[in-house]
Backbone bond lengths (Angstrom), bond angles and torsions (degrees), N, CA, C in turn:
res aa  C-N    CA-C-N  psi(-1)  N-CA   C-N-CA  omega(-1)  CA-C   N-CA-C  phi
1 M - - - 1.448 - - 1.519 108.81 -
2 S 1.281 117.07 131.99 1.461 122.04 177.77 1.523 108.60 -89.53
3 L 1.319 115.84 119.24 1.457 120.11 -178.58 1.517 110.36 -91.24
4 Q 1.324 116.11 141.07 1.455 121.64 178.65 1.515 108.87 -99.81
5 P 1.333 116.86 152.09 1.462 119.39 -179.85 1.531 111.81 -58.84
6 V 1.316 115.60 142.13 1.465 122.87 178.76 1.517 107.42 -115.64
7 D 1.320 116.71 143.14 1.456 120.78 175.80 1.528 107.76 -63.67
8 L 1.335 116.54 105.70 1.467 120.66 -175.19 1.523 112.77 -64.78
9 A 1.324 118.49 -16.99 1.464 120.63 175.66 1.531 110.78 -65.55
10 K 1.324 117.01 -22.07 1.474 121.18 179.01 1.524 112.12 -85.12
11 V 1.331 117.34 -8.53 1.464 121.06 -179.53 1.526 107.54 -82.45
12 R 1.322 114.61 84.11 1.466 122.42 -175.99 1.522 109.09 -130.47
13 R 1.315 115.12 162.20 1.466 120.80 177.43 1.526 109.32 -53.78
14 G 1.339 116.25 129.95 1.458 121.31 -179.93 1.517 113.89 94.66
15 A 1.332 117.59 -12.27 1.465 120.39 178.87 1.523 109.95 -69.21
16 V 1.323 115.81 140.20 1.454 121.61 172.69 1.525 106.14 -100.77
17 L 1.326 115.24 120.37 1.457 122.24 -175.91 1.517 109.84 -122.27
18 L 1.314 116.84 146.01 1.451 120.84 171.26 1.525 106.29 -85.83
19 V 1.348 116.54 119.76 1.467 121.78 -171.87 1.528 110.15 -125.14
20 N 1.328 116.22 135.41 1.460 121.84 175.33 1.527 107.89 -83.40
21 L 1.327 117.25 107.77 1.463 122.17 -176.48 1.530 113.27 -92.20
22 D 1.326 117.61 -3.28 1.467 120.73 179.23 1.526 110.44 -85.86
23 P 1.313 119.10 149.28 1.458 127.58 3.78 1.527 111.63 -80.40
24 T 1.307 114.48 156.01 1.457 121.53 178.73 1.518 109.27 -129.97
25 V 1.328 115.50 173.06 1.463 122.21 177.85 1.521 107.77 -132.28
26 G 1.314 116.65 140.37 1.462 121.46 173.26 1.515 113.94 58.45
27 H 1.321 115.58 -125.07 1.467 121.82 -174.08 1.523 113.34 -95.70
28 E 1.329 117.86 13.73 1.460 119.90 175.67 1.525 108.99 -63.82
29 I 1.326 115.81 145.69 1.461 120.46 179.71 1.527 109.09 -64.83
30 K 1.317 116.36 135.11 1.462 122.89 -169.81 1.525 112.18 -110.90
31 K 1.292 115.36 178.50 1.459 126.33 170.24 1.533 111.90 77.89
32 T 1.312 113.23 -179.27 1.455 121.23 170.34 1.510 105.69 -93.86
33 R 1.328 115.78 121.08 1.459 119.46 -174.32 1.514 110.61 -149.71
34 P 1.328 117.11 164.47 1.463 119.72 176.42 1.526 111.01 -64.96
35 C 1.313 115.56 146.02 1.462 123.23 175.24 1.522 107.06 -142.49
36 V 1.336 116.10 147.66 1.461 119.54 175.95 1.524 108.48 -106.18
37 V 1.337 115.25 134.63 1.460 121.51 -179.78 1.520 108.94 -77.06
38 I 1.352 116.52 127.96 1.468 119.81 176.74 1.524 112.28 -117.41
39 S 1.325 117.79 -7.48 1.468 119.44 179.31 1.529 109.43 -70.98
40 P 1.336 116.73 150.43 1.466 120.68 -178.61 1.532 112.00 -66.37
41 D 1.315 116.29 146.14 1.466 120.86 -179.59 1.519 112.71 -59.37
42 S 1.336 117.40 -29.49 1.470 119.33 177.75 1.528 110.63 -61.85
43 Y 1.341 117.79 -32.74 1.466 122.06 175.32 1.529 110.21 -79.27
44 N 1.332 115.55 -44.09 1.464 120.70 -175.00 1.526 112.19 -57.98
45 K 1.317 117.13 -31.97 1.464 121.75 -179.79 1.521 112.38 -77.26
46 R 1.328 117.42 -27.37 1.467 120.76 -168.05 1.518 115.52 -105.92
47 I 1.330 118.50 -22.90 1.463 119.10 -176.48 1.533 110.19 -120.60
48 S 1.315 115.97 164.93 1.468 120.39 -173.01 1.526 113.35 -90.85
49 T 1.322 117.53 7.62 1.459 121.04 176.75 1.524 109.91 -123.40
50 V 1.320 115.70 159.51 1.463 122.17 174.35 1.523 108.21 -134.54
51 I 1.312 115.62 152.96 1.466 121.19 176.13 1.524 106.97 -97.14
52 V 1.341 115.29 126.92 1.457 120.04 -175.95 1.522 111.23 -129.41
53 V 1.316 114.42 155.83 1.461 122.73 170.73 1.523 106.38 -109.55
54 P 1.334 117.78 116.45 1.461 120.80 178.51 1.533 112.01 -65.06
55 I 1.317 114.59 152.55 1.465 122.67 -179.54 1.524 107.95 -123.01
56 T 1.325 116.05 137.56 1.464 121.27 177.76 1.528 109.24 -125.13
57 T 1.308 116.04 160.50 1.462 121.39 177.27 1.523 109.59 -70.52
58 E 1.323 116.01 137.84 1.462 121.01 178.64 1.526 109.13 -71.74
59 E 1.320 115.88 128.84 1.464 121.52 178.43 1.525 108.85 -106.07
60 P 1.337 117.90 124.95 1.464 120.39 179.26 1.529 111.41 -56.21
61 G 1.323 115.86 134.92 1.451 121.62 177.24 1.519 115.19 85.18
62 R 1.325 117.71 -8.79 1.465 120.69 179.57 1.526 109.25 -74.59
63 M 1.319 116.86 132.33 1.462 121.96 179.29 1.527 108.34 -79.30
64 A 1.325 117.10 118.56 1.465 121.77 -178.45 1.523 110.79 -79.86
65 L 1.325 115.57 147.50 1.463 121.04 172.36 1.521 109.03 -75.65
66 S 1.332 117.48 157.11 1.466 120.24 -177.60 1.523 112.49 -63.98
67 C 1.336 117.57 -24.95 1.469 119.11 -178.69 1.522 113.03 -89.11
68 E 1.327 118.94 -7.21 1.466 120.70 -178.98 1.527 110.84 -77.49
69 V 1.342 115.36 151.44 1.463 121.35 -176.97 1.519 109.56 -123.96
70 S 1.332 116.66 124.35 1.463 121.42 175.55 1.523 109.86 -73.46
71 L 1.320 115.72 135.04 1.464 122.40 178.41 1.526 107.72 -127.19
72 P 1.334 118.14 116.88 1.459 119.92 -177.05 1.532 112.57 -71.98
73 M 1.316 114.52 150.77 1.453 121.19 176.82 1.532 109.69 -52.39
74 G 1.310 116.15 138.97 1.456 121.13 175.95 1.514 114.40 104.58
75 I 1.343 117.67 -36.48 1.460 116.85 -179.50 1.526 109.31 -76.94
76 G 1.302 115.79 143.86 1.467 121.16 178.67 1.515 113.99 61.74
77 G 1.332 117.07 17.03 1.452 120.61 -179.67 1.522 114.20 82.11
78 L 1.331 117.28 8.92 1.470 120.37 -179.43 1.522 110.29 -69.46
79 T 1.325 116.80 138.40 1.463 122.00 -176.38 1.527 113.25 -97.97
80 S 1.327 117.01 0.94 1.467 121.01 176.77 1.523 108.89 -153.34
81 N 1.327 116.05 163.31 1.458 119.37 172.30 1.520 107.38 -60.41
82 S 1.311 116.52 133.96 1.462 120.41 -169.96 1.509 111.52 -137.55
83 I 1.342 114.76 172.75 1.463 122.02 178.58 1.524 108.47 -135.00
84 A 1.339 115.74 124.82 1.463 120.66 171.84 1.520 107.45 -78.80
85 Q 1.339 116.18 136.29 1.463 121.24 -174.29 1.532 110.84 -119.68
86 P 1.337 117.67 82.32 1.468 120.72 -177.91 1.525 114.44 -62.04
87 H 1.326 118.03 -22.61 1.465 119.63 177.26 1.532 111.18 -69.47
88 Q 1.344 117.55 -7.99 1.464 122.90 176.58 1.537 110.76 -107.89
89 L 1.323 117.13 21.91 1.460 124.09 179.80 1.523 111.31 -43.49
90 R 1.341 116.96 134.85 1.463 121.18 -177.41 1.527 110.73 -138.63
91 C 1.310 114.91 148.46 1.453 122.39 167.90 1.525 105.10 -103.45
92 V 1.325 117.44 122.54 1.462 120.51 -176.58 1.523 110.58 -127.25
93 D 1.319 115.18 147.59 1.458 121.24 174.53 1.526 108.78 -70.99
94 K 1.310 116.45 144.59 1.466 120.14 -179.76 1.526 112.09 -62.53
95 D 1.332 117.76 -20.21 1.463 120.37 176.75 1.530 112.10 -66.58
96 R 1.336 117.99 -15.97 1.469 121.50 177.99 1.534 112.22 -81.39
97 I 1.320 117.90 -10.30 1.466 121.52 -176.43 1.522 109.90 -78.07
98 A 1.339 115.86 123.60 1.461 121.64 -178.72 1.522 112.46 -96.08
99 K 1.353 116.35 -32.16 1.457 118.45 -171.35 1.525 110.30 -163.85
100 Y 1.317 115.95 144.34 1.458 122.27 168.97 1.523 106.40 -87.34
101 M 1.349 116.86 127.59 1.460 120.55 -177.90 1.524 112.84 -103.67
102 G 1.328 116.98 -34.83 1.455 120.55 -176.74 1.516 110.45 163.53
103 K 1.328 115.90 -161.41 1.467 121.45 -177.79 1.523 108.15 -137.16
104 L 1.335 115.48 138.14 1.465 119.37 176.70 1.524 109.80 -72.97
105 P 1.333 116.95 142.17 1.460 119.90 172.43 1.535 109.41 -63.65
106 P 1.338 117.58 152.80 1.467 120.98 -175.85 1.525 114.71 -52.49
107 E 1.337 118.59 -39.64 1.472 119.98 -177.52 1.530 111.12 -66.76
108 H 1.314 118.22 -36.47 1.458 120.84 177.09 1.526 110.99 -73.63
109 M 1.330 116.23 -38.05 1.463 119.58 178.65 1.523 110.20 -63.77
110 M 1.323 117.37 -39.12 1.464 120.86 178.28 1.537 110.25 -61.87
111 R 1.326 117.54 -40.92 1.464 120.69 178.62 1.522 111.46 -66.13
112 V 1.338 117.48 -40.14 1.463 120.41 177.85 1.528 110.02 -64.68
113 H 1.327 116.36 -43.13 1.473 120.95 179.27 1.534 110.37 -60.70
114 Q 1.319 117.52 -47.72 1.460 121.09 179.36 1.530 111.09 -62.76
115 S 1.315 116.77 -37.82 1.463 120.30 179.36 1.521 111.31 -69.02
116 A 1.329 117.53 -34.76 1.465 120.33 175.30 1.525 109.81 -64.69
117 Q 1.328 116.87 -37.67 1.463 120.44 176.49 1.528 110.08 -63.80
118 M 1.336 117.60 -38.64 1.455 120.95 176.67 1.523 110.20 -64.32
119 A 1.331 116.93 -41.47 1.466 121.12 -175.73 1.526 111.95 -64.18
120 I 1.324 117.24 -28.34 1.473 119.37 178.59 1.535 110.80 -103.86
121 A 1.345 115.45 15.46 1.468 122.94 176.43 1.522 113.24 60.28
122 E 1.329 116.53 28.35 1.461 119.94 175.24 1.532 110.24 -76.94
123 I 1.346 116.00 -29.01 1.450 120.72 173.48 1.524 107.79 -130.45
124 S 1.304 116.33 162.53 1.459 122.31 -176.98 1.538 111.85 -59.37
125 T 1.317 115.78 142.39 1.456 120.57 176.79 1.521 112.01 -88.73
126 D 1.322 117.64 -2.05 1.451 120.96 178.22 1.521 108.83 -78.29
127 R 1.316 115.89 123.92 1.478 120.11 179.26 1.491 109.54 -108.41
C-alpha cells in the first residue's frame, strides 16, 4: 500500500488514524486499520513514532476482553461499530500513517486510556 503524507500536526493524543500495521508476525493485529493515538503530545511532536491502540470491527457474538473498548460508528471517523484493542498496543513510525480519520470524544478517549493501563497491568483488570 502506498501511503500518502499526513498533516503531522493532526497526530495528537486521541486522534484516530488509518495505520498500515503490516508486516506482522503470529497473532499480531494485521492490515491497514484505524488506530487511536495514546502517546502524549509532548512525545508526538518530538519523535518519529507514536503509541497507538489498534481498532477492529465489532463482530456480533464475539466475546470481548475486559480491556477492550466499544466505539460506536461515527465517532472518530469510524465507519462501523468497532472495538479498541489495548492488548495489541503498538509503537509505530509516523511513515505508517495513511490517513487522519478524526478524534475520539474525551469520554471515549478516557476509556481507551484506562483500558490501556489495564492491558499493561498498571491498574487492576477487575471490573
